[in-house]
N, C-alpha and C positions, 0 to 999 in steps of 0.2 A: 291650248291643248291639242287642237287639230294640227297646228303647224309642227308641234313636237312629234306627233304621230307620223306625219308625212316625212319629216327628216329622218326619223328612225327607220321608216320603211325604205327610204332611198339608201341609207347606209347599209342596211341588210341586203338590199339587192346588189349593191356594188361588191360587198364581201362574197355573196353567193356567186356572182359572175366570175370573179377572180378564182374561186375555189373550183369551178367547173372547167377551167382551162380554156375558156372561150377567148378568141383574139380580141381582147379589150384594147390592148396597146399595139395593134397591128400597124406597121409602117405603111403610109400611103405611097402610091406610085410617084416617082419623081417627075417634075414638070420642067419644061424648057425655060430658058432665061427670060422669055417674053410673056410668061404666065402672070396674070394679075388676079389676086384673090378678090379685090374690090370689084373687078369687072364680072367675075363669076357670081359673086354675091348679088350684084345688081341684076344680072340676067335671071337669077333664080327669083329674087323678090318681085321683079316686074313682070315675070311670066307665070310661074306656077303659083305664087302666093299674092297676086295683085289684089284680090278682094280682101284678104286678111290684112295686107299692108295698108290699104285704104281705110279699112275699118279701124285699125289701130290709130291711124292719123286722125280720124274723126273723133275717136274717143279721147285722145290727148287734147284736141281742140276744145271739145266739150268740157274737159276738166279745167282747162285754162279759163274759159269763160265763166265757169262756176266759181272758181277761186277768186276771180275779179269781182264777180257780183256779190260774194260773201263779204269781201273786204270793203266794199262800197256802200253796204246797206247802212241806214241811219239807225243808231241805237241810242237809248236814253243814257245820259251820264257819260257820253263819249267825249274825250278831250280832243279838240281839233286846233290846228294852228290858224291864226289870223295874221297873214303875212303883212298886210298894211299896218296893223297895230305894232308888229315887231319892227318894222322899218321906221315908223314915226317916233319911236322912243328916243329920248335924249339921254346922254350920259349922266346928266345931273339928276334925272329921275330914277336912275338905276343904282347908282353908287352913293353910299352914305359914308363919309369919313367920320370916325368916332375917335375923340382924344381920350386916352386913358392914362392914368397915373401908373408908373412903373411899379411892379410888384417885387418884393424882396422876401426871401425866406428867413 
């Protein structure tokens, strides 16, 4: 419900901005041939937003560790693979050939 309200609010704000004649789609100033968006983005991330960038990295690392810990916990009734048992199985133990009489209609 909250997500729907936020989405509707964003849509209404976009409609309002366009109706006010504000420069929503203003053309940016042209840059030279050696301009690099990646370099500018890196300069901004590592100077102005360095703490937020490091915090986001830490939160992602924490999420990865939590996901790994949740998948490795031991639960009752959990089926697990036994690799040594799978490798030691012989074909004769797995396949059973059955002779059947042909059926006719």
